[in-house]
KOLSE-503215 format. One record per atom (N, C-alpha, C): x, y, z. Coordinates in steps of 0.2 Angstrom, whole numbers, plus 5000, padded with zeros to 4 digits. Atoms other than C-alpha are relative to their C-alpha. Layout:
<mivexs>
      x      y      z
      X      Y      Z
...
</mivexs>
This chain:
<mivexs>
      x      y      z
   4994   5001   5004
   5265   5034   4801
   5005   5000   5006
   4995   5004   4993
   5276   5031   4820
   4998   4991   4998
   5002   5008   5005
   5272   5011   4812
   5006   5001   4994
   4998   5002   5005
   5276   5014   4796
   5008   5000   4999
   4992   4997   5003
   5292   5025   4797
   5004   4996   5004
   4996   5004   4996
   5301   5014   4811
   5003   4993   4996
   5001   5005   5004
   5296   4998   4799
   5002   5001   4996
   4997   4998   5011
   5303   5008   4781
   5007   4997   5003
   4994   5001   4998
   5319   5009   4791
   5005   4995   5004
   4997   5005   4999
   5323   4993   4798
   4998   4996   4994
   5000   5004   5008
   5317   4985   4783
   5006   5002   4996
   4994   4996   5008
   5330   4997   4772
   5007   4996   5006
   4993   5003   4997
   5345   4993   4786
   5001   4992   4999
   5002   5005   5003
   5339   4975   4784
   5004   4996   4997
   4999   4998   5007
   5340   4974   4767
   5008   4999   4999
   4994   4997   5001
   5355   4983   4766
   5005   4995   5003
   4996   5004   4994
   5364   4972   4782
   5000   4994   4994
   5001   5004   5005
   5358   4956   4768
   5004   4999   4995
   4995   5000   5007
   5367   4962   4752
   5006   4999   5003
   4990   4999   4998
   5382   4968   4762
   5004   4990   5000
   4996   5007   4998
   5383   4949   4769
   5001   4996   4995
   4997   5002   5008
   5378   4942   4752
   5007   5004   4995
   4994   4999   5005
   5393   4950   4742
   5003   4999   5003
   4992   5003   4995
   5405   4945   4757
   5000   4994   4999
   5003   5008   5002
   5398   4930   4753
   5006   4997   4993
   5001   5001   5009
   5400   4930   4733
   5009   5002   5001
   4988   4997   5003
   5421   4938   4735
   5003   4995   5004
   4995   5006   4993
   5424   4926   4752
   5000   4990   4992
   5002   5005   5005
   5418   4912   4737
   5004   5000   4997
   4996   4997   5005
   5427   4921   4723
   5009   5000   5002
   4989   5002   4995
   5445   4922   4734
   4999   4992   5001
   4999   5006   5000
   5443   4905   4738
   4999   4996   4994
   5001   5003   5006
   5440   4899   4721
   5010   5002   4997
   4996   4996   5006
   5455   4912   4715
   5006   4995   5005
   4997   5002   4997
   5466   4904   4731
   5001   4992   4998
   5004   5007   5003
   5460   4887   4726
   5006   4994   4991
   4996   5000   5007
   5471   4890   4708
   5007   5000   5003
   4992   4996   4998
   5487   4898   4716
   5002   4994   5004
   4995   5004   4997
   5490   4883   4727
   5001   4995   4997
   4997   5004   5006
   5488   4872   4712
   5001   5001   4996
   4997   5000   5004
   5499   4880   4701
   5006   5003   5003
   4992   4999   4996
   5514   4884   4715
   5001   4992   5002
   4996   5006   4998
   5529   4869   4714
   5003   5002   5001
   4993   4998   5001
   5544   4868   4721
   5004   4999   4996
   4992   5001   5006
   5559   4868   4709
   5004   4998   5003
   4995   5005   4997
   5573   4859   4710
   5006   5005   5005
   4994   4993   4995
   5584   4875   4718
   4994   4998   5004
   5003   4999   4994
   5573   4874   4733
   4995   5006   5002
   5002   4994   4999
   5564   4887   4728
   4991   4999   4998
   5005   5001   5000
   5545   4891   4723
   4997   5002   4992
   5002   5000   5004
   5538   4892   4706
   4989   4999   4998
   5010   4999   5001
   5520   4898   4699
   5001   4997   4991
   4999   5005   5009
   5519   4884   4681
   4990   5006   4999
   5004   4997   5007
   5504   4897   4670
   4995   5007   5006
   5002   4995   4997
   5495   4912   4678
   4992   4998   4999
   5008   5000   4995
   5477   4912   4689
   4993   5005   4992
   5003   4995   5005
   5462   4917   4678
   4996   5007   4999
   5002   4993   4999
   5456   4933   4685
   5008   5006   4997
   4994   4997   5001
   5468   4945   4673
   5003   5007   5004
   4999   4992   4994
   5468   4959   4687
   5007   4999   5003
   4994   5002   4995
   5480   4950   4695
   5008   5002   4998
   4995   4998   5005
   5493   4953   4682
   5000   5011   4999
   5000   4994   4998
   5487   4972   4684
   5001   5006   5003
   4995   4998   4993
   5498   4983   4695
   4995   5005   5003
   5001   4994   4997
   5489   4991   4708
   4991   5000   4996
   5007   5001   5000
   5472   4982   4703
   4995   4998   5007
   5005   5005   4995
   5465   4979   4719
   4996   4990   5001
   5001   5008   4997
   5465   4961   4717
   5009   4995   4999
   4992   5001   4999
   5482   4952   4725
   5001   4994   5001
   5000   5007   4997
   5490   4937   4729
   5010   4999   5003
   4992   4998   4995
   5506   4932   4740
   4999   4990   5001
   4999   5007   4995
   5515   4915   4746
   5004   5003   5004
   4993   4997   4994
   5526   4917   4761
   5000   4993   5002
   4992   5005   4997
   5540   4906   4770
   4999   5004   5005
   5000   4997   4992
   5534   4911   4788
   4998   5008   4997
   5003   4990   4998
   5534   4932   4789
   5004   5001   4991
   4994   5001   5007
   5548   4929   4771
   4996   5001   4994
   5002   5001   5005
   5536   4934   4755
   5005   4994   4995
   4994   5005   5006
   5545   4922   4741
   4996   5001   4994
   5005   4999   5009
   5529   4924   4727
   4994   5005   5000
   5007   4998   5000
   5517   4936   4723
   4998   5005   4995
   5002   4998   5006
   5506   4945   4710
   5003   5007   4999
   4998   4991   5004
   5511   4958   4697
   4997   5007   5003
   5004   4994   4998
   5496   4968   4703
   5003   5001   5007
   4999   4997   4994
   5505   4971   4721
   5008   5005   4997
   4993   4996   5001
   5521   4979   4710
   5006   5002   5007
   4994   5002   4998
   5535   4982   4720
   4997   5002   5011
   5002   4998   4994
   5523   4982   4738
   5000   4991   5002
   5002   5003   4996
   5520   4968   4749
   4995   5001   5005
   5006   5002   4997
   5507   4960   4760
   5002   4996   5007
   4997   5001   4992
   5510   4960   4779
   5000   4993   5004
   5003   5009   5000
   5508   4940   4782
   5004   5000   5005
   4995   5002   4997
   5516   4935   4796
   4997   4991   5002
   5003   5011   5000
   5516   4912   4801
   4995   5000   5008
   5004   5000   4994
   5506   4916   4815
   4991   4997   4999
   5005   4999   5002
   5490   4920   4803
   4996   4993   5000
   5006   5008   4998
   5484   4901   4799
   5001   4996   5005
   5003   5005   4994
   5479   4896   4814
   4992   4993   4999
   5004   5008   4999
   5473   4875   4815
   4998   4998   4993
   5002   5001   5006
   5472   4874   4797
   4992   5005   4998
   5006   5001   5003
   5458   4877   4786
   5003   5011   4997
   5000   4992   5005
   5453   4896   4777
   4999   5006   5006
   5003   4994   4995
   5454   4914   4787
   4998   5005   4997
   5003   4992   5006
   5448   4930   4783
   5004   5006   5005
   4996   4994   4999
   5459   4945   4786
   4998   5006   4998
   5003   4993   5001
   5455   4964   4785
   5010   5005   5000
   4993   5001   5001
   5475   4967   4778
   4999   5009   4997
   4998   4993   5004
   5484   4985   4771
   5002   4998   4995
   4998   5000   5005
   5485   4989   4755
   5005   5001   4996
   4993   4996   4999
   5501   4994   4745
   4996   5007   4997
   5004   4993   5000
   5489   5011   4743
   4996   5001   5007
   5004   5001   4994
   5484   5009   4760
   4992   4999   5000
   5006   4999   5000
   5469   5004   4755
   4999   4993   5005
   5002   5006   5000
   5458   4992   4765
   4999   4993   4997
   5000   5006   5005
   5460   4974   4758
   4996   4994   5003
   5005   5007   4998
   5446   4958   4762
   5008   4994   4997
   4995   5005   5003
   5460   4943   4763
   4999   4993   5002
   5000   5007   4997
   5458   4925   4763
   5011   4997   5001
   4993   5004   5000
   5474   4915   4771
   5000   4993   5003
   4999   5009   4998
   5479   4896   4773
   5007   5000   5000
   4992   5004   4998
   5493   4887   4777
   5000   4992   4996
   5003   5006   5007
   5497   4874   4764
   5008   4996   5002
   4993   5005   5000
   5512   4858   4766
   5001   5000   4995
   4997   5003   5006
   5523   4855   4751
   5003   4996   5001
   4993   5005   5000
   5534   4841   4747
   5005   5005   4998
   4995   4999   5001
   5552   4849   4748
   5003   4996   4994
   4996   5003   5008
   5563   4845   4730
   5006   4997   5005
   4992   5010   4998
   5574   4827   4733
   5005   5006   5003
   4995   4998   4995
   5588   4839   4737
   5000   5002   5003
   5003   4998   4991
   5583   4846   4752
   5000   4995   5003
   5002   5006   4998
   5574   4830   4756
   5005   4995   5003
   4996   5005   5000
   5590   4821   4754
   5008   5007   5006
   4992   4996   4994
   5602   4836   4765
   4993   5000   5007
   5001   5001   4994
   5590   4832   4779
   4995   5008   5002
   5005   4996   4995
   5579   4845   4778
   4993   4999   5001
   5005   5004   5000
   5564   4835   4777
   4996   4998   4997
   5005   5001   5004
   5549   4830   4766
   4997   5006   5000
   5005   4995   5003
   5537   4844   4767
   5002   5007   5005
   5001   4993   4996
   5535   4864   4772
   4996   5003   5000
   5002   4997   4997
   5523   4872   4779
   4998   5008   4994
   4999   4993   5005
   5518   4888   4765
   4993   5003   5003
   5008   4998   4998
   5505   4902   4769
   4998   5005   4993
   5004   4997   5008
   5494   4908   4752
   4996   5005   5004
   5004   4995   4998
   5485   4923   4754
   4999   5003   4991
   5003   4991   5004
   5475   4935   4742
   4992   5001   5003
   5006   4996   5001
   5463   4948   4741
   4998   5003   4998
   5003   4994   5004
   5453   4961   4736
   4999   5006   5005
   5000   4992   4996
   5452   4980   4739
   4991   5000   5003
   5009   4998   4997
   5436   4980   4752
   4995   5007   4998
   5004   4994   5002
   5432   4995   4744
   4996   4999   4993
   5003   5001   5006
   5424   4986   4729
   4993   4997   5004
   5006   5004   4997
   5412   4977   4742
   4995   5007   5002
   5003   4996   5000
   5409   4994   4748
   4997   5005   4997
   5001   4995   5007
   5406   5004   4730
   4992   4995   4999
   5005   5003   5003
   5393   4989   4727
   4994   5000   5004
   5008   5000   4998
   5382   4989   4743
   4998   5010   5001
   5004   4994   4999
   5382   5007   4743
   4997   5003   4991
   5003   4998   5008
   5376   5009   4723
   4992   4995   5004
   5006   5006   4996
   5363   4994   4732
   4995   5006   5004
   5003   4997   4993
   5360   5006   4746
   4995   5007   4996
   5003   4992   5002
   5355   5022   4735
   4993   4998   4996
   5007   5001   5004
   5343   5013   4725
   4994   4996   5005
   5007   5001   4991
   5334   5005   4742
   4999   5003   5002
   5005   4992   4994
   5332   5022   4751
   4996   5000   4992
   5003   4998   5006
   5327   5028   4733
   4993   4995   5000
   5008   5003   5001
   5313   5014   4732
   4997   5000   5005
   5002   4999   4994
   5310   5014   4750
   4997   5007   5000
   5001   4995   5000
   5309   5033   4748
   4991   5002   4998
   5008   5001   5001
   5295   5030   4736
   4995   4997   5003
   5006   5002   4996
   5286   5017   4743
   4999   5006   5008
   5004   4997   4994
   5284   5029   4760
   4997   5007   4997
   5003   4994   5005
   5280   5042   4748
   4988   4998   4999
   5006   5003   5003
   5266   5031   4742
   4995   4997   5005
   5000   5002   4994
   5263   5024   4759
   4997   5007   5003
   5003   4995   4996
   5260   5042   4766
   4995   5002   4997
   5008   4998   5004
   5247   5046   4751
   4994   4995   5000
   5003   5005   5003
   5240   5030   4752
   4995   5004   5010
   5003   5000   4994
   5236   5035   4772
   4995   5005   5002
   5002   4997   5001
   5233   5052   4771
   4993   5000   4995
   5007   5003   5003
   5218   5049   4757
   4996   4996   5005
   5003   5004   4993
   5212   5035   4771
   4996   5004   5004
   5001   4997   4994
   5211   5048   4783
   4993   5007   4996
   5001   4992   5004
   5204   5064   4771
   4995   4993   5000
   5011   5003   5001
   5189   5050   4763
   4998   4997   5004
   5005   5004   4994
   5186   5040   4777
   4996   5001   5004
   5001   4996   4995
   5185   5053   4789
   4995   5005   4999
   5005   4994   5004
   5175   5063   4776
   4991   5002   5002
   5009   4998   4995
   5155   5056   4783
   5001   5003   5005
   5002   4995   4993
   5160   5061   4800
   5001   5007   4999
   5003   4993   5003
   5165   5077   4792
   4994   5003   4999
   5008   5000   5003
   5147   5079   4785
   4998   4997   5006
   5005   4998   4995
   5137   5073   4800
   5001   5004   5003
   4999   4995   4992
   5147   5086   4811
   4996   5006   4996
   5004   4995   5003
   5139   5098   4798
   4996   5000   5002
   5006   5001   4996
   5125   5091   4798
   4995   5002   5007
   5000   4997   4991
   5124   5094   4817
   5000   5006   5001
   5000   4995   4999
   5129   5109   4816
   4995   5004   4996
   5004   4999   5004
   5117   5116   4802
   4991   4998   5004
   5007   5000   4990
   5102   5109   4819
   5002   5004   5002
   4997   4996   4997
   5111   5117   4828
   4996   5008   4999
   5002   4993   5003
   5108   5134   4818
   4992   4999   4999
   5009   5001   5003
   5089   5127   4814
   4998   5002   4992
   4999   5000   5006
   5092   5125   4797
   4997   4994   4998
   5003   5003   5002
   5086   5108   4796
   4998   4996   5009
   5005   5004   4993
   5077   5094   4811
   5004   4996   5000
   4999   5011   4997
   5086   5077   4809
   5007   5000   4996
   4994   5002   5006
   5101   5070   4800
   4997   4995   4994
   5002   5002   5005
   5099   5063   4783
   5004   4991   5000
   4997   5008   5001
   5103   5044   4779
   5006   5000   4997
   4992   4999   4999
   5124   5044   4780
   5000   4996   4992
   4999   5004   5001
   5131   5037   4764
   5006   4992   4999
   4995   5005   4999
   5144   5025   4772
   4994   4994   5006
   5005   5005   4996
   5132   5008   4779
   5001   5002   5009
   5001   5000   4990
   5140   5007   4796
   4999   5007   5003
   5001   4996   4998
   5138   5025   4802
   4991   4999   5000
   5006   4997   4999
   5119   5024   4798
   4996   4997   5009
   5003   5001   4993
   5115   5017   4816
   5001   5004   5006
   4998   4993   4995
   5125   5031   4824
   4994   5004   5000
   5001   4995   5000
   5115   5041   4815
   4990   5000   5001
   5006   5005   4999
   5099   5030   4817
   4997   5004   5010
   5000   4998   4991
   5103   5035   4838
   5000   5007   5000
   4999   4990   5002
   5107   5055   4832
   4995   5002   5001
   5005   4997   5004
   5091   5056   4825
   4993   4997   5009
   5005   5002   4996
   5081   5047   4839
   5000   5003   5007
   5000   4996   4996
   5088   5058   4852
   4999   5004   5001
   5004   4994   5005
   5086   5074   4844
   4992   4999   5003
   5007   4998   5000
   5067   5069   4843
   4998   4998   5008
   5000   4999   4994
   5067   5064   4862
   5000   5005   5004
   4999   4993   4998
   5075   5077   4866
   4993   5006   4999
   5009   4998   5004
   5061   5087   4857
   4996   4998   5006
   5009   5002   4998
   5046   5078   4865
   5002   5001   5009
   4997   4999   4991
   5055   5080   4885
   4998   5007   5000
   5000   4989   5000
   5057   5101   4881
   4995   5002   5000
   5009   5000   5000
   5038   5099   4876
   4995   4999   5005
   5006   5003   4992
   5031   5089   4890
   5004   5008   5006
   4996   4996   4998
   5044   5099   4902
   4996   5007   4999
   4999   4991   4998
   5037   5116   4896
   4991   4998   5003
   5006   5004   5002
   5017   5108   4894
   4997   5000   5008
   4999   5003   4991
   5018   5102   4914
   5001   5005   5005
   4999   4996   4998
   5026   5118   4920
   4994   5006   4997
   5008   4995   4999
   5009   5129   4912
   4999   4998   5003
   5008   5001   4999
   4998   5118   4915
   5001   5000   5009
   5001   4997   4990
   5005   5120   4936
   4998   5005   5001
   5000   4994   5003
   5006   5138   4931
   4992   5003   5002
   5005   4999   4998
   4989   5140   4927
   4995   4994   5002
   5004   5006   4995
   4980   5125   4939
   5001   5008   5006
   5004   4995   4991
   4984   5140   4954
   4999   5004   4996
   5004   4995   5001
   4976   5153   4946
   4995   4999   5003
   5008   5001   4998
   4961   5147   4951
   5001   5000   5007
   5001   5000   4994
   4964   5144   4968
   5000   5008   5003
   5000   4995   4998
   4970   5160   4970
   4995   5006   4998
   5006   4997   5000
   4957   5168   4964
   4995   5001   5006
   5002   5003   4993
   4949   5159   4978
   5003   5005   5006
   4998   4998   4994
   4959   5166   4989
   4999   5008   5002
   5001   4992   5003
   4957   5183   4983
   4997   5002   5002
   5008   5000   5000
   4940   5182   4983
   4999   5002   5008
   5000   5002   4994
   4942   5175   5000
   5003   5010   5006
   4997   4994   4997
   4953   5191   5005
   4992   5008   4999
   5004   4997   5001
   4941   5203   5001
   4995   5001   5003
   5007   5000   4996
   4926   5196   5010
   5003   5001   5008
   4997   4998   4995
   4938   5197   5023
   5002   5011   5003
   4999   4993   4999
   4942   5218   5022
   4991   5000   5001
   5007   4995   4995
   4922   5221   5024
   4998   4997   5004
   4998   5005   4992
   4924   5209   5039
   5001   5007   5006
   4995   4998   4995
   4934   5221   5046
   5006   4997   5001
   4993   5005   4998
   4949   5209   5045
   5006   5004   4997
   4998   4994   5004
   4958   5224   5039
   5009   4998   4999
   4991   5005   5002
   4978   5213   5044
   5001   4995   4996
   4999   5012   5002
   4973   5194   5039
   4998   5005   4994
   5003   4999   5008
   4966   5203   5021
   5007   5001   4998
   4995   4998   5003
   4980   5213   5020
   5010   4994   4999
   4996   5004   5001
   4992   5198   5024
   4999   4994   4994
   5002   5003   5005
   4983   5187   5011
   5002   5000   4995
   4998   4998   5006
   4985   5197   4999
   5006   5002   4997
   4994   5001   5000
   5003   5199   5001
   5004   4994   4998
   4997   5005   5002
   5007   5181   4999
   4994   4999   4992
   5002   5002   5007
   4995   5180   4984
   5001   5003   4993
   4996   4997   5005
   5004   5194   4976
   5004   4997   4999
   4992   5001   5001
   5021   5186   4977
   4998   4991   4996
   5001   5005   5006
   5012   5169   4971
   4999   5001   4992
   4999   4998   5009
   5007   5178   4955
   5003   5000   4998
   4997   5002   5004
   5021   5184   4953
   5005   4994   4998
   4996   5005   5002
   5029   5167   4953
   4997   4998   4994
   5007   5005   5004
   5013   5159   4942
   5003   5004   4993
   4998   4993   5006
   5019   5177   4929
   5006   4996   4999
   4996   5003   5003
   5035   5169   4929
   4999   4996   4998
   5000   5004   5002
   5036   5154   4926
   4995   4998   4993
   5005   5002   5005
   5022   5153   4914
   5003   5006   4993
   4995   4996   5008
   5035   5166   4903
   5005   4995   4999
   4994   5003   5002
   5048   5154   4907
   4996   4994   4999
   5004   5001   5005
   5036   5141   4899
   5000   4997   4992
   5000   4998   5006
   5036   5149   4884
   5007   5000   4996
   4992   4996   5001
   5055   5150   4883
   5003   4994   4996
   4998   5005   5005
   5060   5138   4868
   5010   4995   5003
   4994   5000   4997
   5078   5139   4874
   5005   4996   4996
   4994   5002   5006
   5095   5134   4863
   5001   4993   5005
   5000   5010   4999
   5093   5115   4874
   4996   4996   4995
   5003   5002   5006
   5082   5112   4857
   5003   4996   4997
   4994   5004   5000
   5090   5101   4847
   5001   5005   4989
   4996   4993   5006
   5091   5119   4832
   5000   5004   5002
   4999   4993   5002
   5092   5136   4833
   4998   5003   4993
   4999   4997   5008
   5084   5145   4820
   5000   5006   5002
   4998   4992   5000
   5088   5160   4813
   4993   5004   4998
   5010   4995   4997
   5074   5174   4817
   5001   5004   4996
   4998   4994   5001
   5073   5187   4805
   4998   5007   5006
   5000   4996   4996
   5074   5203   4820
   4994   5007   4996
   5006   4994   5005
   5066   5220   4809
   4995   5000   5003
   5008   5002   5001
   5051   5211   4808
   4996   5000   5006
   5002   5003   4992
   5049   5207   4828
   5002   5007   5001
   5000   4989   4995
   5055   5226   4833
   4996   5003   4995
   5009   4994   5003
   5043   5235   4822
   4994   4996   5002
   5006   5001   4994
   5029   5225   4829
   5002   5001   5007
   5001   5001   4994
   5033   5226   4845
   5000   5008   5002
   5002   4991   4996
   5034   5246   4844
   4995   5001   4996
   5007   4997   4999
   5020   5249   4836
   4994   4997   5005
   5002   5001   4993
   5014   5237   4850
   4998   5006   5004
   5001   4997   4992
   5021   5249   4863
   4999   5008   4997
   4997   4995   5001
   5021   5265   4853
   4992   5003   5006
   5008   4996   4999
   5001   5270   4856
   4999   5001   5007
   5000   5000   4993
   5006   5267   4876
   5003   5007   5003
   4997   4992   4997
   5016   5284   4877
   5002   5002   4990
   4996   4996   5009
   5014   5296   4859
   5005   5004   5002
   4996   4995   4999
   5028   5306   4867
   5004   4998   4996
   4991   5001   5001
   5043   5295   4863
   4999   4999   4994
   4998   5000   5008
   5054   5294   4849
   5004   4994   4999
   5000   5010   5001
   5058   5275   4845
   5004   5004   4992
   4997   5004   5001
   5073   5275   4836
   5002   4995   4996
   4998   5011   5003
   5078   5256   4827
   5003   5003   4993
   4992   5002   5006
   5095   5254   4817
   4998   4992   4999
   4999   5007   5005
   5093   5235   4808
   4999   5001   4993
   5001   5001   5007
   5097   5230   4792
   4993   4994   5000
   5006   5000   5000
   5079   5225   4786
   5003   4989   4998
   4999   5005   5002
   5089   5206   4781
   5005   4996   5005
   4994   5000   4993
   5099   5204   4797
   4996   4994   5004
   5003   5005   4998
   5095   5187   4805
   5001   5000   5008
   5000   5002   4993
   5095   5183   4825
   5001   4994   5003
   5002   5010   5000
   5100   5162   4829
   4997   5002   5008
   5006   5000   4997
   5086   5164   4839
   4992   4996   5000
   5008   5004   5002
   5067   5154   4839
   4994   5007   5003
   5004   4992   5001
   5055   5170   4836
   4997   5000   5005
   5005   4998   4994
   5044   5167   4851
   5004   5001   5007
   4995   4996   4995
   5059   5170   4863
   5004   5006   4997
   4997   4997   5003
   5066   5182   4851
   4994   5007   5004
   5004   4993   4999
   5049   5193   4853
   5001   5001   5009
   5002   5000   4995
   5046   5187   4871
   5010   5007   5004
   4993   4995   4998
   5067   5196   4873
   4998   5006   4998
   5002   4992   5003
   5061   5212   4864
   4999   5003   5003
   5008   4995   4996
   5046   5215   4870
   5003   5002   5005
   5000   4999   4994
   5052   5215   4887
   5004   5006   5001
   4995   4994   4999
   5070   5226   4884
   4993   5008   4998
   5003   4992   5003
   5056   5238   4874
   4996   5004   5005
   5006   4997   4993
   5043   5240   4888
   5005   5003   5005
   4996   4996   4995
   5056   5242   4902
   5004   5008   4996
   4996   4994   5001
   5065   5255   4893
   4993   5005   4995
   5004   4995   5001
   5047   5264   4886
   4999   5001   5007
   5000   5001   4993
   5043   5262   4905
   5004   5008   5004
   4996   4996   4994
   5058   5273   4912
   5004   5006   4993
   4999   4996   5001
   5060   5283   4896
   4997   5009   5001
   5003   4994   5002
   5059   5302   4894
   4997   5003   4994
   5000   4995   5004
   5059   5309   4878
   5000   4993   4992
   4995   5003   5007
   5070   5295   4866
   5002   4992   5002
   4998   5007   5000
   5074   5277   4863
   5002   4996   4994
   4994   5002   5004
   5087   5271   4854
   5000   4989   4999
   4999   5009   5003
   5087   5250   4846
   5003   4999   4992
   4997   5003   5007
   5099   5245   4836
   5005   4993   4999
   4997   5006   5000
   5107   5228   4831
   5004   4998   4994
   4997   4998   5003
   5121   5224   4822
   5006   4994   5002
   4996   5003   5000
   5136   5215   4821
   5005   5003   5002
   4994   4996   4997
   5152   5219   4832
   5005   4998   4997
   4992   5000   5003
   5170   5219   4827
   5001   4993   4998
   4996   5006   4998
   5171   5200   4833
   4994   4994   4994
   5006   5008   5005
   5157   5194   4820
   4994   4999   5007
   5006   5004   4996
   5144   5192   4836
   4995   5005   4997
   5004   4996   5001
   5127   5198   4831
   4997   5002   5009
   5001   4996   4997
   5119   5212   4844
   4996   5002   5000
   5005   4993   4996
   5107   5222   4853
   4999   5001   5004
   4996   4995   4998
   5109   5234   4858
   4991   5005   5002
   5007   4996   4999
   5091   5246   4869
   5002   5005   5005
   5000   4996   4998
   5093   5262   4874
   4996   5008   5003
   5005   4996   4998
   5085   5276   4883
   5003   5004   5004
   5002   4995   4997
   5084   5294   4890
   4998   5000   5008
   5002   4999   4992
   5077   5289   4909
   5004   5002   5002
   4995   4996   4994
   5084   5292   4924
   5005   4995   5003
   4993   5004   4999
   5097   5275   4923
   4999   4998   5004
   4997   5006   4996
   5103   5263   4933
   5007   5001   5003
   4995   4999   4998
   5116   5265   4946
   5004   4994   4998
   4995   5010   4999
   5133   5251   4943
   4996   4997   5003
   4999   5006   4994
   5131   5245   4959
   4992   4998   5002
   5005   4999   4998
   5112   5241   4957
   4999   4995   4992
   5000   5001   5008
   5115   5232   4938
   4999   4993   5004
   5001   5004   5002
   5114   5215   4945
   4993   4998   5006
   5009   4999   4995
   5097   5219   4959
   4994   5000   4992
   5004   5001   5006
   5088   5222   4941
   4998   4992   4998
   5002   5003   5001
   5088   5207   4937
   4999   4993   5005
   5004   5003   4997
   5083   5199   4951
   4993   5000   5002
   5007   5000   5002
   5064   5192   4951
   4998   5002   5005
   5002   4993   4994
   5052   5205   4956
   5002   5004   5003
   4998   4996   4996
   5065   5217   4962
   4996   5007   4995
   5004   4993   5002
   5060   5236   4957
   5001   5006   5003
   4997   4992   4999
   5070   5252   4961
   4994   5005   5001
   5005   4996   5000
   5055   5260   4959
   4993   5001   5001
   5009   5004   4998
   5037   5255   4966
   4995   5003   4997
   5005   4995   5001
   5029   5272   4958
   4997   4996   4994
   5002   5004   5008
   5030   5264   4939
   5001   4991   5004
   5003   5004   5001
   5019   5251   4937
   5003   4994   4996
   4996   5008   5003
   5025   5231   4934
   5002   4997   5006
   4997   5006   4994
   5031   5216   4944
   5005   4999   5001
   4992   5001   5001
   5049   5218   4942
   5002   4992   4997
   4999   5008   5003
   5048   5200   4930
   5003   5003   4994
   4997   4999   5007
   5054   5210   4913
   5008   4999   4998
   4991   5002   5000
   5073   5209   4915
   5002   4996   5003
   4996   5009   5000
   5074   5193   4924
   4996   4995   4996
   5004   5006   5005
   5063   5184   4911
   5007   5001   4995
   4995   4998   5007
   5075   5192   4898
   5007   4996   5001
   4994   5003   4998
   5091   5186   4909
   4998   4994   5000
   5000   5003   5001
   5082   5169   4907
   5002   4997   4996
   5003   5002   5007
   5078   5167   4890
   5011   5001   4997
   4993   5000   5003
   5098   5175   4886
   5004   4992   5004
   4996   5006   4996
   5105   5160   4900
   4997   4992   4995
   5005   5006   5004
   5094   5147   4890
   5004   4997   4995
   4996   5003   5004
   5102   5147   4876
   5008   5004   5000
   4996   4999   4998
   5120   5152   4883
   5004   5006   4997
   5001   4996   5003
   5120   5170   4878
   5005   5004   5005
   4997   4995   4995
   5127   5185   4887
   4997   5007   5000
   5007   4994   5002
   5114   5201   4894
   5009   5003   5006
   4997   4994   4995
   5126   5217   4901
   4997   5006   4997
   5003   4992   4998
   5121   5235   4908
   5006   5004   4998
   4996   4995   4996
   5129   5250   4904
   4998   5005   5001
   5001   4994   5002
   5128   5269   4905
   4998   5002   4992
   5001   4995   5004
   5118   5278   4891
   5004   5004   5000
   4997   4993   5002
   5127   5293   4883
   4992   5004   4998
   5004   4995   4999
   5109   5298   4883
   4996   4999   5005
   5000   5000   4991
   5109   5296   4903
   4996   4995   5001
   5005   5006   4997
   5097   5282   4906
   5005   4993   4998
   4997   5010   5000
   5100   5260   4905
   5002   5001   4993
   5000   5006   5004
   5109   5251   4892
   5001   4994   5001
   5001   5008   5000
   5105   5235   4888
   5005   4997   4994
   4996   5004   5004
   5116   5224   4876
   4998   4992   4997
   4997   5005   5001
   5114   5208   4872
   5002   4994   4992
   4997   5003   5006
   5125   5197   4864
   4999   4993   4998
   5005   5005   5001
   5119   5183   4854
   5008   4995   4997
   4995   5007   5002
   5135   5169   4854
   5002   4997   5008
   4998   5003   4992
   5140   5158   4867
   5007   5000   5001
   4992   4995   4999
   5153   5163   4877
   5002   5005   4999
   4998   4994   5001
   5149   5179   4872
   5006   5005   5004
   4994   4998   4995
   5160   5189   4886
   4996   5008   4999
   5002   4995   4999
   5158   5207   4885
   4999   5005   4993
   5003   4997   5007
   5150   5221   4871
   5008   5003   4998
   4994   4998   5001
   5166   5226   4860
   5001   5009   4999
</mivexs>
């Protein structure tokens, strides 16, 4: 539209100017014709005056104030004039017809209107009486014909109204065509965007063949990119798992050597080796857990029913402590945007951590908050964690109480899973006295509502 609008405005100005010039040229030709008729009909009389023989072809010269006028001057003095001038005269001066020929002027009419006038100086033979008196054989008279310029303005204004209406219709047609071109032309790209969104949400795994042939190379390249990304992620995950598994055997040999050193009485050396083995084992377990994470970098993020996952984890944890009261609040049809294995790993670590520290009660809730973000909340009635220690419990291998069995990897793995999807993890003091954990399943989810 930045191109079309100025172009139409330029076209409107050009057509209006051309039409106005055409009208003025035609009026000029018409006035020049009247001027020639006037010159042909004016003759000097025997008494020294000028006489008009017959009427001009345009009857408007005989209608008072009709807007078409003629006048003949001797210098500044009017000699003859059309009846249409009534009792007025045109302001003609002797210096107007310069160097002969026809000259255009804008004069003031009998009603104060603007007149488009043609002025010409003409030499006429003097009557014989004047010639004998020594007045000369010829004399210059000034002939003038004029028309109301308003007629030109009316014609141009009428044309401009029709022109602007036509161009407005043309602009509307062009605007409609442009909008249609944008809407229909970009619709395949919008479908492509929706398909990519469905792939990201796990509803499909590849882009379909487009209706527009020109988009086929783009679709093929995107599908190849998605497949290559999936393959690269699977290969990286397999390599990490193979590396972690490969280190287990050497660590087992080192453990046996440490026990052998103990039997020989080298307690201090054995303790140093066992400490290094424990640290390496913790790293291996952490990497094995990370290798299982599909994360949000895959080509798609499936929607996993959460009720089934939570029920299965709670059933597995109940035998470990029959005294715990598990309270689960989740809709049967609710889903979370996470791969099922990752969700089981995340929820399993959260619930297992709560079961270790809870006194008698654990509350698990899964709902959609006021910002339409899916949330998973786990609370317990255990001793809780001071706010200043929230960052500490996310560190790999960190344990606030060494008396409780564990390797300190649970919440660290949860944090890895959440970060891999771009979601957010928050801790808060539970109303039951223990620790509350909230996972918001939305990218850049912020804080809980």
